[in-house]
C-alpha positions as CSV (number, residue, x, y, z in Angstrom):
1,X,-21.0,-2.9,0.0
2,X,-21.8,-6.0,2.1
3,X,-20.5,-6.3,5.6
4,X,-18.0,-9.0,6.1
5,X,-18.6,-11.7,8.7
6,X,-16.7,-11.1,12.2
7,X,-13.7,-13.6,12.8
8,X,-12.9,-15.2,16.1
9,X,-9.2,-14.8,16.8
10,X,-7.0,-17.0,19.1
11,X,-4.1,-15.5,20.7
12,X,-1.4,-17.2,18.4
13,X,-3.5,-16.1,15.3
14,X,-3.5,-12.5,16.8
15,X,0.2,-12.3,17.2
16,X,0.8,-13.8,13.7
17,X,-1.6,-11.3,12.1
18,X,0.1,-8.4,14.0
19,X,3.5,-9.5,12.7
20,X,2.2,-9.6,9.2
21,X,0.6,-6.2,9.4
22,X,3.7,-4.8,10.8
23,X,5.8,-6.6,8.1
24,X,3.5,-5.3,5.3
25,X,3.5,-1.6,6.4
26,X,7.3,-1.6,7.4
27,X,8.3,-3.5,4.3
28,X,6.4,-1.3,1.9
29,X,8.2,1.8,3.6
30,X,11.6,0.2,3.3
31,X,11.1,-0.5,-0.3
32,X,9.8,2.9,-0.9
33,X,12.8,4.5,0.8
34,X,15.2,2.2,-1.0
35,X,13.8,3.3,-4.3
36,X,13.3,6.9,-3.5
37,X,17.1,7.9,-4.0
38,X,17.1,6.5,-7.5
39,X,13.3,7.0,-8.5
40,X,14.3,9.2,-11.6
41,X,17.3,7.4,-12.7
42,X,17.8,4.9,-15.4
43,X,19.5,1.6,-14.6
44,X,22.8,3.0,-16.1
45,X,22.7,6.2,-14.2
46,X,22.1,4.2,-10.9
47,X,25.1,2.1,-11.6
48,X,27.2,5.2,-12.3
49,X,26.2,6.7,-9.1
50,X,26.2,3.6,-6.9
51,X,28.5,1.2,-8.5
52,X,28.0,-2.0,-10.7
53,X,25.3,-3.6,-8.4
54,X,23.3,-0.4,-8.4
55,X,21.7,0.9,-5.2
56,X,22.1,-1.8,-2.4
57,X,21.4,0.5,0.6
58,X,19.5,3.6,1.4
59,X,20.6,6.5,-0.6
60,X,20.0,10.2,0.3
61,X,16.6,11.4,-0.7
62,X,14.7,14.4,0.7
63,X,17.7,15.5,2.7
64,X,18.4,12.2,4.6
65,X,18.9,8.4,4.4
66,X,15.8,6.2,4.8
67,X,13.4,9.0,3.8
68,X,10.0,7.7,2.5
69,X,8.0,9.0,-0.4
70,X,4.3,9.6,-1.0
71,X,3.5,5.9,-1.3
72,X,4.2,5.4,2.5
73,X,2.3,8.5,3.4
74,X,-0.8,7.5,1.4
75,X,-0.6,3.9,2.8
76,X,-0.8,5.3,6.4
77,X,-4.0,7.1,5.4
78,X,-5.4,4.0,3.8
79,X,-5.1,2.3,7.2
80,X,-6.6,5.1,9.0
81,X,-9.5,5.2,6.8
82,X,-10.0,1.4,7.2
83,X,-9.9,1.8,11.0
84,X,-12.5,4.6,10.8
85,X,-14.8,2.6,8.7
86,X,-14.8,-0.3,11.4
87,X,-15.4,2.4,14.1
88,X,-18.3,4.0,12.1
89,X,-20.1,0.7,11.9
90,X,-21.2,1.5,15.6
91,X,-23.5,4.2,14.1
92,X,-25.1,2.1,11.5
93,X,-23.1,3.6,8.6
94,X,-21.0,1.1,6.6
95,X,-19.4,2.5,3.3
96,X,-15.6,1.9,3.7
97,X,-14.9,3.8,0.3
98,X,-16.2,7.0,1.9
99,X,-14.1,6.7,5.0
100,X,-11.0,5.8,2.9
101,X,-11.7,8.9,0.8
102,X,-12.0,11.1,3.8
103,X,-8.8,9.7,5.1
104,X,-7.2,10.6,1.6
105,X,-8.5,14.1,1.9
106,X,-6.7,14.5,5.3
107,X,-3.6,13.3,3.4
108,X,-4.3,16.0,0.6
109,X,-4.3,18.6,3.4
110,X,-0.8,17.6,4.5
111,X,0.3,18.4,1.1
112,X,-0.8,22.1,1.3
113,X,-1.0,23.1,4.7
114,X,2.1,24.1,7.0
115,X,1.2,21.8,9.7
116,X,-1.4,20.0,11.8
117,X,-4.6,21.9,12.6
118,X,-5.4,21.2,16.3
119,X,-8.7,22.8,15.8
120,X,-9.9,19.8,13.8
121,X,-10.7,17.5,16.6
122,X,-12.2,14.9,14.1
123,X,-8.8,14.7,12.4
124,X,-7.6,12.0,14.8
125,X,-4.1,11.3,15.8
126,X,-2.4,10.5,12.3
127,X,-3.1,13.9,10.9
128,X,-1.2,15.4,13.8
129,X,2.0,13.8,12.9
130,X,4.2,16.7,11.9
131,X,6.6,14.8,9.8
132,X,3.8,13.9,7.4
133,X,3.4,17.5,6.3
134,X,5.9,17.2,3.4
135,X,5.5,16.8,-0.3
136,X,7.3,13.7,-1.5
137,X,6.7,13.5,-5.2
138,X,3.1,12.3,-5.1
139,X,1.6,11.6,-8.6
140,X,-0.1,14.5,-10.2
141,X,-3.3,12.3,-10.3
142,X,-3.3,11.9,-6.6
143,X,-3.2,15.5,-6.0
144,X,-5.7,16.4,-8.6
145,X,-8.2,13.6,-7.7
146,X,-8.1,14.8,-4.2
147,X,-8.2,18.5,-5.2
148,X,-11.9,18.8,-4.1
149,X,-14.2,16.9,-1.9
150,X,-16.0,15.1,-4.8
151,X,-15.5,11.4,-4.5
152,X,-14.5,9.6,-7.6
153,X,-16.4,6.3,-8.2
154,X,-16.3,3.5,-10.9
155,X,-19.3,5.0,-12.6
156,X,-17.6,8.6,-12.5
157,X,-13.9,8.0,-11.7
158,X,-11.4,10.9,-11.3
159,X,-8.7,11.2,-13.9
160,X,-10.0,8.7,-16.3
161,X,-6.7,8.5,-18.3
162,X,-4.4,8.2,-15.2
163,X,-2.7,4.7,-15.3
164,X,0.5,5.3,-13.1
165,X,1.0,3.4,-9.9
166,X,0.1,6.1,-7.6
167,X,-3.1,4.2,-6.5
168,X,-1.6,0.7,-6.4
169,X,1.1,1.9,-3.9
170,X,-1.5,2.7,-1.3
171,X,-3.5,-0.5,-1.6
172,X,-1.7,-3.2,0.4
173,X,-3.8,-2.5,3.6
174,X,-6.9,-3.6,1.8
175,X,-5.2,-7.0,1.5
176,X,-4.7,-7.1,5.2
177,X,-8.4,-7.4,5.7
178,X,-7.9,-11.1,6.0
179,X,-11.5,-11.8,7.4
180,X,-12.8,-10.5,4.1
181,X,-13.5,-12.7,1.1
182,X,-11.0,-11.9,-1.9
183,X,-13.7,-10.5,-4.1
184,X,-14.8,-8.0,-1.5
185,X,-11.1,-7.0,-0.9
186,X,-10.7,-6.6,-4.7
187,X,-13.8,-4.5,-4.9
188,X,-12.9,-2.2,-2.2
189,X,-9.2,-1.6,-3.4
190,X,-10.9,-0.9,-7.1
191,X,-13.3,1.6,-5.7
192,X,-10.8,3.4,-3.7
193,X,-8.3,3.5,-6.5
194,X,-10.8,5.1,-8.8
195,X,-11.2,8.1,-6.5
196,X,-7.7,9.2,-8.2
197,X,-6.9,7.0,-11.0
198,X,-9.8,6.4,-13.5
199,X,-8.0,4.3,-16.1
200,X,-9.2,0.6,-15.8
201,X,-5.4,-0.7,-15.8
202,X,-4.7,1.5,-12.7
203,X,-7.7,0.6,-10.6
204,X,-7.5,-3.1,-11.6
205,X,-3.8,-3.2,-10.6
206,X,-4.7,-2.0,-7.4
207,X,-7.5,-4.6,-7.0
208,X,-5.0,-7.4,-8.1
209,X,-2.4,-6.4,-5.7
210,X,-4.7,-6.1,-2.7
211,X,-5.8,-9.7,-3.5
212,X,-2.2,-11.0,-3.8
213,X,-1.4,-9.3,-0.3
214,X,-4.5,-10.7,1.0
215,X,-3.6,-14.3,0.0
216,X,-0.1,-14.2,1.4
217,X,-1.3,-12.5,4.6
218,X,-3.6,-15.7,5.0
219,X,-0.6,-18.0,4.5
220,X,-0.8,-18.7,0.8
221,X,2.1,-18.8,-1.6
222,X,2.6,-15.9,-4.0
223,X,1.9,-17.9,-6.9
224,X,-1.4,-19.1,-5.4
225,X,-2.3,-15.6,-4.6
226,X,-1.5,-14.3,-8.1
227,X,-3.5,-17.2,-9.6
228,X,-6.5,-16.1,-7.4
229,X,-6.2,-12.5,-8.4
230,X,-6.1,-13.4,-12.1
231,X,-9.3,-15.5,-11.8
232,X,-11.0,-12.3,-10.1
233,X,-9.6,-9.9,-12.8
234,X,-10.9,-11.9,-15.9
235,X,-14.5,-11.1,-14.7
236,X,-13.8,-7.4,-15.0
237,X,-13.7,-5.2,-18.3
238,X,-10.3,-3.9,-19.2
239,X,-8.4,-6.6,-17.4
240,X,-6.1,-7.8,-20.2
241,X,-3.2,-5.5,-19.8
242,X,-3.1,-6.4,-16.2
243,X,-3.5,-10.1,-16.6
244,X,-0.8,-9.9,-19.3
245,X,1.7,-8.1,-17.1
246,X,1.2,-10.6,-14.3
247,X,1.5,-13.5,-16.8
248,X,4.8,-12.0,-18.0
249,X,6.0,-11.9,-14.4
250,X,5.3,-15.4,-13.9
251,X,6.9,-16.3,-17.1
252,X,10.0,-14.5,-16.3
253,X,10.5,-16.5,-13.2
254,X,11.0,-19.4,-15.5
255,X,13.7,-17.9,-17.5
256,X,16.6,-18.5,-15.1
257,X,18.6,-16.4,-12.6
258,X,17.1,-13.0,-12.1
259,X,18.8,-10.1,-13.4
260,X,18.2,-6.4,-13.6
261,X,17.7,-6.7,-17.4
262,X,14.6,-9.0,-16.8
263,X,13.4,-6.4,-14.3
264,X,13.7,-3.7,-16.6
265,X,11.9,-5.5,-19.3
266,X,9.0,-5.9,-17.0
267,X,9.2,-2.3,-15.8
268,X,9.7,-0.5,-19.1
269,X,6.1,0.7,-19.6
270,X,6.1,2.6,-16.5
271,X,2.4,2.0,-15.8
272,X,0.6,0.6,-12.9
273,X,0.5,-2.9,-14.2
274,X,4.2,-2.8,-15.0
275,X,5.2,-1.8,-11.4
276,X,2.9,-4.6,-10.1
277,X,4.6,-7.0,-12.4
278,X,8.0,-6.1,-11.1
279,X,6.9,-6.5,-7.5
280,X,5.5,-9.9,-8.1
281,X,8.5,-11.2,-10.0
282,X,11.0,-9.8,-7.4
283,X,9.1,-11.2,-4.5
284,X,9.0,-14.8,-6.3
285,X,12.7,-14.9,-7.2
286,X,14.3,-13.0,-4.3
287,X,16.4,-15.1,-2.1
288,X,15.2,-13.1,0.9
289,X,13.7,-9.6,1.6
290,X,16.9,-7.7,1.0
291,X,17.6,-9.5,-2.3
292,X,14.1,-9.1,-3.4
293,X,14.1,-5.4,-2.7
294,X,17.4,-4.8,-4.3
295,X,16.1,-6.4,-7.4
296,X,13.0,-4.4,-7.2
297,X,14.6,-0.9,-7.4
298,X,17.4,-1.3,-9.9
299,X,15.8,-0.9,-13.3
300,X,14.6,2.0,-15.6
301,X,11.1,2.4,-14.1
302,X,9.7,4.0,-11.1
303,X,12.0,2.4,-8.3
304,X,10.0,4.0,-5.4
305,X,6.7,2.4,-6.4
306,X,8.2,-0.9,-7.3
307,X,10.1,-1.1,-4.1
308,X,7.1,-0.1,-2.0
309,X,4.9,-2.8,-3.7
310,X,7.5,-5.6,-3.4
311,X,8.3,-4.8,0.2
312,X,4.7,-4.7,1.3
313,X,4.2,-8.1,-0.3
314,X,7.3,-9.8,1.2
315,X,6.6,-8.1,4.6
316,X,2.8,-9.5,4.5
317,X,4.2,-13.0,3.6
318,X,7.1,-13.2,6.0
319,X,6.2,-10.9,8.9
320,X,8.2,-8.2,10.6
321,X,11.2,-10.3,11.8
322,X,12.2,-11.0,8.2
323,X,13.0,-7.3,7.6
324,X,16.6,-6.1,7.7
325,X,17.2,-4.5,11.1
326,X,19.7,-2.1,9.7
327,X,17.1,-0.6,7.3
328,X,14.5,-0.6,10.0
329,X,16.8,1.4,12.2
330,X,17.1,4.2,9.6
331,X,13.6,4.2,8.3
332,X,11.8,7.5,8.5
333,X,8.4,7.3,10.4
334,X,9.0,4.0,11.9
335,X,7.4,4.7,15.1
336,X,4.2,6.0,13.4
337,X,4.2,3.0,11.1
338,X,4.4,0.7,14.1
339,X,1.8,2.6,16.0
340,X,-0.8,2.4,13.2
341,X,0.0,-1.2,12.3
342,X,-0.7,-2.2,16.0
343,X,-3.9,-0.1,16.0
344,X,-5.2,-1.8,12.8
345,X,-4.4,-5.2,14.2
346,X,-6.2,-4.5,17.5
347,X,-9.2,-3.0,15.6
348,X,-9.5,-6.0,13.4
349,X,-9.1,-8.6,16.1
350,X,-10.5,-6.8,19.2
351,X,-12.7,-4.0,17.8
352,X,-16.0,-4.7,20.0
353,X,-13.8,-4.4,23.2
354,X,-12.5,-0.9,22.0
355,X,-15.7,0.7,21.0
356,X,-19.4,-0.1,20.5
357,X,-22.7,1.7,19.8
358,X,-23.2,2.5,23.4
359,X,-19.8,4.1,23.9
360,X,-19.6,7.9,23.3
361,X,-16.2,8.7,24.8
362,X,-13.1,6.6,25.0
363,X,-9.3,6.9,24.1
364,X,-10.0,4.9,20.9
365,X,-12.6,7.2,19.7
366,X,-10.3,10.2,20.4
367,X,-7.8,8.4,18.0
368,X,-10.3,7.5,15.5
369,X,-13.4,9.8,15.8
370,X,-16.7,8.5,14.3
371,X,-17.3,11.9,12.8
372,X,-17.1,12.6,9.0
373,X,-14.0,14.9,9.0
């Protein structure tokens, strides 16, 4: 994989970027938490439980309000892997899919271990966060794909029939590599998705989502970002279900006032491309973040996934100040999300000042070790 060019950042650009990174990670987690309480319910069941408007606020899930599911856990480790990839460039090594895969293996350990292993000094700080050691309904494909240390690739993907949204929901951070060209962002997201989800519609949906996040994080409209993703997708075998789903999302926008019924039509397949279509549609028609997210979780499909995707997209577009303060206040893991968001923003804008080939010991290298663990 080619190395991207290094960008030069002004102060205002750094502040805007940090706000979008925070918005993307926090927004995705809010959407994840909003959908978690109704993830297995149909729209009718949701309305029976929460009223005619469906779920409009955090519902209890995993023993509390504002609890996040596996989508947020995995997204955190995607960020961790991307930071590690930048740090390991100092050694002359440059293969981000490997660093992201190692991060996903650290996530997999949280799904089986009782708690952090302090003896593993190369784990860094994120794997020491005790609240992450809880199983929050990850897709079976994520667990089996990361059940051993063998990394799936596009040539030999893990779980070649898996087409759920488990890989897409962890892919927003690839789009935050705003200094990269869109085709490189797409390629990285696709390669990392194939580590657990080998069906073309699953890994191409991840690539498309990353490109859309990338576009809005750079200031493009959602529509322009979707068009760019479509242009990149059409060059890849197996793209038709994904491009069709995105086309249906854009077409639904022109059908009039958004309704849960329209969302349910887009979501009804339950596959990765269907969740992507719901997220794009709700982000396009939502009057604000709150409205868009409520639309994104009230349907018959996987509400946690569609909420996470829509929230990440809206957060990357509008920045953290657009997120509802009441939801942020109750969000599980908010401090961790903010910490790693700021670390990512610092690494991408000030990396050479934090570490370099001649530095062997620093606080940054303690947080993000260069080792292979």
